[in-house]
C-alpha positions, 0 to 999 in steps of 0.5 A: 191418170194425171196430166202434165202440170203446167205452172201458172206462168205458162198458163198466163202465156197460153192465155195471152196467145189464146186471147190474141188468136180469139180476137184476131180470128173470131172477131174477124169472122163476124159480119157486122160491127155489133156482132164483132163487139158482142163476140169480143166480150168473151175474153172479158167474161173469161177474166170475170169467170177467172176472178170468181174461180179464184174467189172460190179458192180454185188454183190459178192454173185450173181457172186459166185452163178453163178460160183458155179451153172456153176461148178455144172451144168457140172458134172450134165450134164455128169452123165450117159453120161461120158462113151460115151463121154470118148469113143468118146474122145479116138477115136478122139485122136487116129485118130489125134485129128483134130479140129472140128471133136470131137462131143459130144453125142447128149444127152450130148449136150442137157443136157448141153444146158438145165442144165448149164444155169438153174444151173447158173440162180439158182445160180444167184437167190440164190446169 
């Protein structure tokens, strides 16, 4: 079953709206300036990922679809878990922010493991 194919121009528009959504919603959910900075790097990593996909010969629409899927998968995973994650981040930073000591809530980890790849592959399929 083949999905409806969208042009690269439409994918660019979808990507722009997705990045704007991500930066306004997800960044605001983070409790500290350090975590806001870290989470705001996802669109930059998405752009790098897109360049790698293009360098390997992948069509632009497929690469953009995967980036859009990934940027939508993160907030979908955080829905209902962000308060617990924010609480853990604040506790972690108050205790010295030692590397390897911040553990995400188990349910958030499960949701990221399931949602993020599913959204990336959905974006690939739609691209």
